SELUMMI-412839 format. One line per field, with one value per residue: residue number from 1; residue in one letter; x, y, z of N, C-alpha, C in turn. Coordinates in steps of 0.001 Angstrom, whole numbers, plus 500000, padded with zeros to 6 digits. Each point is the difference from the previous one (the first is absolute). Layout:
REM residues N
seq	[NUM/...] .
type	[A/...] .
nxx	[X/...] .
nyy	[Y/...] .
nzz	[Z/...] .
caxx	[X/...] .
cayy	[Y/...] .
cazz	[Z/...] .
cxx	[X/...] .
cyy	[Y/...] .
czz	[Z/...] .
REM end
This chain:
REM residues 274
seq	[1/2/3/4/5/6/7/8/9/10/11/12/13/14/15/16/17/18/19/20/21/22/23/24/25/26/27/28/29/30/31/32/33/34/35/36/37/38/39/40/41/42/43/44/45/46/47/48/49/50/51/52/53/54/55/56/57/58/59/60/61/62/63/64/65/66/67/68/69/70/71/72/73/74/75/76/77/78/79/80/81/82/83/84/85/86/87/88/89/90/91/92/93/94/95/96/97/98/99/100/101/102/103/104/105/106/107/108/109/110/111/112/113/114/115/116/117/118/119/120/121/122/123/124/125/126/127/128/129/130/131/132/133/134/135/136/137/138/139/140/141/142/143/144/145/146/147/148/149/150/151/152/153/154/155/156/157/158/159/160/161/162/163/164/165/166/167/168/169/170/171/172/173/174/175/176/177/178/179/180/181/182/183/184/185/186/187/188/189/190/191/192/193/194/195/196/197/198/199/200/201/202/203/204/205/206/207/208/209/210/211/212/213/214/215/216/217/218/219/220/221/222/223/224/225/226/227/228/229/230/231/232/233/234/235/236/237/238/239/240/241/242/243/244/245/246/247/248/249/250/251/252/253/254/255/256/257/258/259/260/261/262/263/264/265/266/267/268/269/270/271/272/273/274] .
type	[M/R/T/R/I/V/Q/M/G/P/A/I/A/A/I/V/L/A/L/M/V/A/R/T/E/A/F/A/K/S/D/H/E/S/C/S/T/T/S/T/K/V/T/L/T/A/A/D/G/T/A/V/E/C/D/A/S/V/G/P/P/N/K/A/T/A/H/A/S/D/H/G/S/A/G/S/T/A/N/D/G/S/Q/A/V/S/S/A/S/G/V/G/A/G/A/S/A/E/A/E/D/G/A/I/S/R/A/T/A/K/G/E/D/S/F/A/S/A/L/I/L/G/T/G/G/G/K/A/T/S/T/A/T/D/G/A/E/A/D/A/D/I/E/S/G/G/G/G/N/A/I/A/T/A/K/D/A/G/A/Q/A/A/S/E/V/N/G/G/G/G/K/A/N/S/V/S/G/G/E/G/S/E/A/V/A/G/A/A/D/G/G/A/A/T/A/I/A/S/K/G/A/Q/A/T/A/G/A/L/A/A/G/C/K/A/T/A/T/G/S/G/V/G/G/E/A/Q/A/N/C/A/N/P/E/S/V/V/T/A/V/A/T/K/G/S/I/A/K/G/S/D/A/A/A/P/V/C/T/P/Q/N/G/G/I/A/K/V/R/S/P/M/G/N/C/G] .
nxx	[447462/499632/499905/499611/499375/499566/499672/499554/499729/500647/499608/498852/500072/500389/498999/499039/500669/499993/498654/499898/500667/499461/498777/500201/500471/498753/499298/500654/499687/499014/501237/499456/500440/499405/500611/499263/500401/499109/498824/500134/499455/500895/499334/500832/499250/500891/499269/501271/499559/500230/500814/499204/500815/499264/500905/498930/499348/501304/499479/499081/500656/499815/500867/499066/500976/499165/500899/499192/500719/499407/499112/500484/500621/499357/500464/499264/500775/499236/500616/499241/499452/499994/501154/499241/500958/499294/500942/499295/500901/499146/499838/499249/499920/500735/499213/500583/499332/500657/499314/500673/499313/499321/500219/500714/499164/500911/499177/501086/499046/500782/499282/499977/499148/500013/500746/499235/500823/499313/500522/498954/500445/499067/500176/499883/498929/500647/500957/499208/501055/499165/500823/499019/501124/499174/499051/500721/500656/499375/500609/499256/500493/499110/500461/500560/499755/499926/499054/500607/500916/498901/500998/499122/500863/499219/500928/499076/499567/499616/500034/500803/499159/500597/499068/500680/499165/500721/499927/499718/499311/500153/501040/498950/500970/499153/500914/499233/500992/499239/499642/499440/499773/500689/499386/500511/499230/500634/499256/500702/499288/499625/500083/501043/499196/500924/499079/501027/499098/500890/499626/498950/500240/500435/499240/500526/499136/500559/499269/500609/500477/499898/499888/499539/501050/499173/500981/499048/501062/499065/500748/499191/499826/499204/500134/500883/499244/500610/499259/500602/499019/500349/501063/499503/499530/499780/501048/499173/501047/499352/500961/499058/500772/499320/499207/500885/500793/499340/500516/499370/500585/499500/499887/500416/501170/500506/499299/500927/499128/501114/499151/500368/501160/498953/499365/500807/499228/500547/499308/500492/499396/499688/500273/500864/499338/500665] .
nyy	[510843/501070/499721/499029/500782/500859/499054/499414/501237/500473/498964/500189/501221/499426/499172/500928/500723/498923/499725/501337/500028/498753/500634/501145/499369/499233/501146/500361/498788/500414/500645/498863/499196/498880/499370/499085/499779/499192/500583/501131/500984/500639/501095/500436/500897/500459/500523/499548/499181/499497/499377/498992/499252/498811/499581/498965/500788/500022/499028/500116/499511/501031/500978/501003/500558/500850/500776/501003/501061/500807/499796/498786/499445/499003/499380/498845/499589/499022/499498/499062/499913/501346/500686/500912/500643/500850/500957/500934/500955/500902/501230/499907/499064/499283/498809/499455/498903/499467/499023/499276/499013/499969/501267/500688/501105/500848/501069/500700/500952/500430/501031/501351/499891/499051/499558/498994/499467/498973/499704/498967/499953/499180/499040/498936/500674/499676/500889/501048/500564/501028/500729/500872/500633/500804/499770/498796/499439/498704/499327/498974/499761/498979/500496/498899/498969/498941/500599/499530/500776/500811/500627/500735/500654/501088/501011/500753/501187/499845/498813/499397/498792/499582/498919/499550/499005/499844/499741/498754/500842/499890/500673/500860/500551/501022/500733/500779/501003/500875/501289/499989/498879/499406/498984/499541/498707/499547/498840/498928/499043/499945/501361/500566/500924/500663/500978/500551/501143/500832/500884/499926/498730/499563/498881/499358/498950/499342/498928/499804/499170/498769/500203/501126/500781/500976/500607/501101/500652/500938/500875/500930/501300/499742/499115/499110/498875/499348/498967/499625/498725/499445/499463/498780/500154/501164/500574/500933/500785/501105/500710/500837/500626/500718/499486/498855/499749/498893/499611/498795/499234/499043/501295/500621/500804/499561/500725/500511/500854/499934/500277/501233/499291/499657/498916/499685/498815/499250/499056/499626/499154/501484/499503/500497/500771/500948] .
nzz	[543109/500252/501472/499645/498995/500971/500676/498947/499797/501119/500388/499459/500291/501106/499816/499656/501106/500709/499474/500085/501121/500254/499485/500649/501166/499821/499789/501242/500354/499174/499994/499811/498846/499875/499128/499779/498840/499628/499762/500715/499746/500779/500038/500756/500452/500948/500940/500475/499126/501109/499131/499700/499190/500037/499272/499900/498983/499691/499511/500882/501050/500683/500327/500184/500827/500689/500463/500366/500413/500883/499263/500136/499120/499823/499067/499825/499190/500247/499057/499388/501293/500242/500504/500494/500578/500426/500360/500367/500593/500091/500323/498938/501022/499138/499714/499197/499951/499082/499611/499185/499588/501000/499652/500855/500393/500535/500316/500661/500587/500709/500477/500510/498887/500829/499041/500046/498865/500078/498750/499829/498778/499281/499213/500690/500331/501253/500521/500257/500627/500433/500609/500304/500465/500765/499218/500084/498998/499880/498917/499970/498851/499532/498784/499862/499213/500774/500809/501190/500367/500049/500594/500421/500586/500495/500566/500650/500219/498839/500818/499117/499915/498869/499912/499076/499784/499026/498725/500343/500689/501138/500470/500501/500705/500426/500540/500298/500605/500561/500278/498785/500869/498963/500092/499037/500023/498847/499659/499202/499522/501385/499644/500751/500265/500502/500418/500535/500295/500386/500765/499094/500027/498817/499807/499083/499981/498845/500212/498728/500752/499732/501287/499273/500573/500254/500706/500248/500709/500247/500428/500437/500077/498760/500950/499280/500104/499110/499937/498979/499802/498741/500480/499654/501263/499488/500654/500252/500669/500461/500495/500498/500801/500859/499143/500021/499060/499894/498838/499900/498947/499276/499598/501028/499862/500991/500830/500670/500668/500913/500976/500480/499584/499190/499835/498999/499928/498887/499962/498894/499166/499814/501344/500652/500986/500702] .
caxx	[500526/500770/501298/500646/500532/501101/501209/500626/500531/501277/500370/499790/500782/501304/500155/499980/501265/501005/499771/500499/501330/500400/499829/501094/501317/499975/500301/501232/501040/499473/500619/500537/499170/500620/499145/500644/499101/500671/499390/498995/500433/499581/500511/499474/500606/499532/499687/501185/500574/500724/499387/500485/499261/500367/499401/500512/498904/500310/500671/500261/500175/501016/499884/500544/499854/500670/499723/500483/499782/500654/499590/500694/499180/500726/499381/500453/499213/500738/499561/500440/500585/500893/499743/500515/499815/500357/499692/500372/499715/500581/499344/500684/500842/499365/500531/499254/500667/499212/500684/499253/500656/500676/500828/499745/500531/499768/500457/499693/500478/499835/500453/499260/500388/500809/499218/500501/499218/500553/499342/500464/499264/500604/500167/501341/499927/501017/499769/500403/499720/500472/499783/500493/499549/500504/499928/500742/499206/500507/499364/500536/499200/500316/499176/499907/500070/501171/499993/501090/499808/500483/499940/500411/499973/500332/499568/500233/499366/500864/500733/499155/500657/499221/500526/499132/500481/499286/499803/501042/500109/501212/499600/500551/499847/500418/499947/500283/499741/500667/499447/500636/500729/499199/500629/499250/500542/499334/500552/499269/500744/500787/500885/499684/500489/499761/500455/499829/500347/499720/500353/499921/500749/499368/500435/499358/500673/499229/500574/499058/500409/500062/501193/500783/499511/500483/499640/500419/499708/500433/499670/500517/499423/500778/500536/499294/500697/499359/500487/499062/500619/499028/500588/499860/501131/500841/499923/500417/499548/500425/499827/500337/499571/500334/499834/500784/499286/500589/499273/500565/498970/500750/500058/500883/500843/499316/500282/500011/500161/499723/499674/499879/500766/499356/500300/499331/500825/499091/500661/499444/500811/500692/501078/499712/500594/499756] .
cayy	[499809/501304/500038/498954/500463/500848/499302/499179/500855/499947/498623/499815/500888/499503/498985/500596/500644/498929/499508/500852/499920/498798/500078/500974/499307/499029/500650/500651/498757/499144/500417/498908/499364/498747/499088/498611/499221/498795/499807/501135/501300/500650/501388/500777/501408/500600/501268/500989/499842/498586/499073/498756/499230/498914/499327/498669/499476/499204/498589/499387/500754/501110/500601/501508/500607/501450/500718/501354/500686/501448/500831/499344/499322/498603/499158/498827/499289/498673/499378/498725/499222/500721/500528/501274/500681/501404/500703/501424/500705/501425/500872/499920/498701/499111/498716/499386/498671/499283/498714/498919/498745/499302/500863/500662/501362/500499/501314/500739/501417/500424/501192/500998/500178/498782/499033/498915/499276/498591/499651/498886/499935/499006/498537/499536/500417/500980/500643/501428/500698/501410/500701/501510/500600/501392/500937/499509/499331/498782/499423/498740/499599/499095/500619/499003/498660/499459/500067/500853/500663/501546/500623/501485/500659/501401/500679/501422/500744/500193/498794/499126/498596/499345/498731/499261/498819/499745/498660/499214/500167/500582/500667/501436/500541/501238/500492/501379/500485/501511/500911/499960/498608/499198/498717/499343/498702/499224/498644/499216/498695/499297/500615/500503/501457/500647/501194/500561/501400/500729/501277/500820/499392/499272/498762/499591/498754/499196/498651/499557/498706/498937/499757/501252/500657/501391/500554/501329/500631/501327/500790/501418/500851/500194/498788/499168/498742/499416/498601/499253/498988/499564/498768/498873/499682/501231/500574/501455/500730/501284/500619/501514/500742/501308/500848/499595/499237/498838/499358/498805/499004/498813/500372/501230/500219/500624/501414/500314/501365/500204/501424/500247/499164/498868/498794/499648/498679/499160/498605/499525/499251/500834/500686/500399/501322/500435] .
cazz	[498617/499659/500796/499314/498839/500225/500582/499019/498926/499970/499614/498559/499435/499967/499054/498670/499749/499848/498626/499069/500022/499419/498658/499508/499952/499101/498621/499864/499807/498854/498753/499182/499283/499522/499205/499438/499176/499243/498784/499649/500144/501269/500281/501343/500220/501286/499861/499861/498697/500099/499017/499631/498891/499706/498728/499710/499319/498775/500137/501419/501284/499981/501280/500016/501350/500048/501275/499926/501259/500036/498707/498857/498979/499718/498970/499625/498833/499714/498799/499575/501060/500518/501240/500027/501293/499982/501172/499805/501069/499872/499002/498599/499664/499081/499747/498842/499783/498900/499878/499178/499510/501059/500811/501094/500012/501217/499979/501296/499841/501532/500262/499027/498724/499457/498872/499710/499103/499551/498762/499125/498661/499097/500642/500784/501500/500627/501150/500085/501352/500016/501326/500175/501389/500325/498734/498855/498835/499660/498968/499636/498843/499131/499099/498928/500412/500563/501502/500596/501476/499987/501542/499893/501449/500114/501223/500023/498923/498841/499555/498982/499586/499088/499428/498812/499628/498701/499417/500439/501502/500730/501318/499983/501432/500080/501343/499943/501290/499914/499028/498839/499548/499072/499707/498745/499657/499055/499824/499147/499556/501095/500872/501349/500177/501272/500096/501350/499982/501208/500255/498833/498674/499135/499707/498932/499655/499049/499689/498913/499533/501186/500842/500146/501292/499893/501334/500110/501301/499969/501147/499892/499174/498776/499729/498994/499979/498888/499726/499017/499341/499013/499515/501068/501148/500240/501187/500088/501175/500052/501348/500016/501296/500283/498759/499031/498778/499678/498902/499658/499176/499396/498524/499788/501047/501305/500259/501397/500135/501355/500341/501506/500982/500041/499338/498631/499803/499239/499506/498833/498972/499097/500659/501472/500309/501359] .
cxx	[500877/501299/500939/500778/501114/501210/500809/500630/501493/500772/499998/500911/501540/500263/500206/501199/501025/500067/500519/501501/500599/499898/501125/501259/500049/500265/501347/501028/499643/500610/500769/498946/500779/499031/500789/499021/500871/499316/499104/500891/499325/500525/499339/500754/499409/499657/501048/500731/501034/499270/500715/499229/500730/499230/500693/499037/500345/500746/500250/500215/501187/499828/500516/499567/500620/499647/500281/499658/500514/499982/500845/498944/500696/499161/500759/499283/500764/499042/500485/500857/501219/499685/500503/499574/500516/499577/500490/499604/500520/499324/500778/500807/498972/500786/499292/500727/499095/500816/499087/500701/500746/501163/499784/500685/499599/500505/499561/500530/499806/500541/499277/500701/500974/499173/500824/499147/500639/499050/500747/499131/500582/500136/501295/500115/501053/499475/500341/499611/500596/499795/500490/499520/500551/499899/500696/499038/500702/499206/500633/499131/500681/499120/499819/500271/501332/500268/501219/499624/500430/499715/500450/499713/500476/499659/500589/499373/500864/500896/499018/500822/499147/500828/499104/500654/499204/500060/501153/500272/501443/499725/500594/499701/500555/499714/500395/499510/500611/499381/500823/500758/499056/500669/499140/500646/499205/500543/499026/500794/500759/501106/499661/500652/499593/500566/499627/500515/499662/500583/500114/500816/499087/500768/499308/500626/499207/500667/498960/500496/500052/501149/500952/499407/500588/499563/500748/499653/500566/499558/500649/499183/500874/500723/499193/500695/499150/500640/499062/500995/499015/500582/499979/501234/500892/499549/500513/499522/500474/499598/500533/499709/500418/499741/500669/499231/500567/499099/500534/499047/500894/500127/500932/500858/499405/500341/500080/500501/499797/499666/500005/500622/499157/500651/499240/500628/499092/500743/499172/500737/500770/501012/499653/500645/499605/500811] .
cyy	[501058/499939/498861/500399/501118/499441/499221/500940/499893/498704/499966/500941/499553/498793/500410/500652/498892/499445/500861/500043/498794/500030/500901/499226/498878/500593/500520/498894/499298/500418/498860/499118/498659/499048/498774/499060/498811/500007/501190/501362/500831/501413/500501/501256/500457/501558/501069/499757/498678/499076/498703/499422/498656/499200/498646/499280/499342/498719/499461/498481/501002/500373/501330/500644/501456/500567/501424/500680/501377/500783/499306/499301/498662/499265/498834/499113/498526/499219/498584/499210/500678/500691/501433/500732/501412/500665/501379/500535/501534/500832/499951/498771/499138/498744/499185/498623/499251/498754/499128/498674/499403/500768/500426/501270/500611/501538/500553/501349/500565/501499/500886/500022/498669/499278/498711/499042/498621/499622/498834/499730/498861/498696/499697/500186/500918/500590/501413/500517/501352/500604/501317/500630/501507/500830/499443/499489/498756/499440/498522/499296/498724/499968/498998/498626/499542/500113/500813/500578/501541/500502/501603/500418/501264/500483/501546/500704/500368/498975/499220/498715/499321/498658/499516/498768/499645/498550/499082/499737/500510/500630/501392/500652/501392/500700/501484/500624/501442/500811/499984/498928/499350/498692/499167/498842/499372/498731/499463/498922/499419/500845/500434/501402/500602/501498/500772/501426/500504/501406/500896/499428/499301/498678/499200/498461/499279/498730/499236/498712/498913/499951/501150/500753/501439/500685/501396/500577/501428/500880/501449/500731/500094/498568/499180/498632/499165/498631/499354/498818/499462/498566/499046/499825/501040/500549/501487/500528/501366/500561/501529/500555/501534/500895/499507/499267/498772/499265/498878/499087/499169/500364/501258/500090/500742/501626/500123/501468/500295/501534/500042/499105/498601/498923/499837/498787/499253/498659/499503/499253/500786/500862/500418/501467/500305/499035] .
czz	[499468/500614/499431/498833/500330/500767/499066/499106/499854/499594/498556/499284/500021/499106/498665/499646/499810/498687/498987/500041/499418/498518/499279/499837/498848/498549/499832/499785/498771/498817/499420/499462/499633/499108/499643/499371/499105/498532/499586/500064/501124/500167/501220/500194/501355/499822/500063/498621/499984/499045/499664/498746/499805/498815/499839/499206/498540/500231/501408/500035/500034/501597/499953/501279/499851/501398/499963/501378/499869/498746/498882/499005/499508/499037/499691/498727/499759/498948/499966/500975/500625/501471/499955/501428/499999/501587/500049/501404/500141/499097/498843/499531/499092/499859/498897/499856/498809/499692/499126/499719/501308/500748/501185/500121/501363/500063/501388/499921/501437/499909/498751/498694/499390/499039/499623/498914/499705/498928/499313/498934/499348/500740/500577/501557/500396/501215/500002/501376/500059/501330/499890/501369/500033/498735/498742/498915/499665/498980/499789/498910/499393/498860/498740/500609/500582/501349/500353/501352/500033/501330/499921/501593/499842/501282/499846/498830/498992/499450/499051/499774/499093/499568/499020/499404/498483/499638/500386/501512/500518/501329/499918/501264/500052/501410/500181/501298/500024/498868/498698/499567/498977/499657/498920/499716/499059/499758/498858/499535/501012/500517/501330/500117/501370/499978/501457/499927/501457/500144/498692/498778/499205/499842/499011/499600/499129/499696/498969/499407/501033/500670/500175/501346/499888/501360/499943/501222/499988/501334/499966/499045/498641/499711/498889/499881/498697/499843/498951/499423/498999/499590/501234/500861/500220/501448/500021/501203/499905/501394/499927/501229/499854/498693/498894/498720/499617/498981/499537/499175/499393/498556/499910/501200/501288/500089/501432/500225/501507/500213/501536/500914/499816/499083/498607/499613/499090/499872/498993/498943/499132/500767/501405/500053/501495/500800] .
REM end
């Protein structure tokens, strides 16, 4: 009997060692959490701080889904027949999605310190989508009734994109790429606004009437593009490159200031330049 124990010792030790290695690898790969619920509130936190929260407890049926990994945190709240989905990956990354009254929101943050928020409050539904990568920040909001579509996309550390749709609905789309770039789009009452910023520029677009379209595109450090319309069916575009300045609206004369051999161009009901 003793001989048997001695002979099996190494085998048992090998098994124990294998189990310890497998356990260590499992914990090393366990830095992720997920939740999904249709009528309750769920909160989960991993040992490394990765965390998720799903809340669908008000006015079901709803669907709230969240996924987080690599020390990120994600939260989703869906009320009154809505859907909310969030995903965050990376140290310091955060994603938050909230929707109500049949709306759909989706927020995705990828990369260290990236942050994405998609928020829909009020009646009328709508869709809000935000995506932030590589340390950027993106916010897509529908903050009052009327529905609509808000989309915000930002890439690279220090880049920001924000889209907001207010009463009466509409579409707001903002895209920002490159450190220091900032794109802001706002729409209401059926307007459509698009703002695109790159290489450290600022772009702002506002469309506040049915059928009016405002598009601003800016690139280059110090560059600024503004396009605003407040009258039905107005169309305003502004383009600024290499740090130039272009401002247009349907209420004031256009402004074009080329810089560094770049382009400053405006097309608007109040005149054109560039």
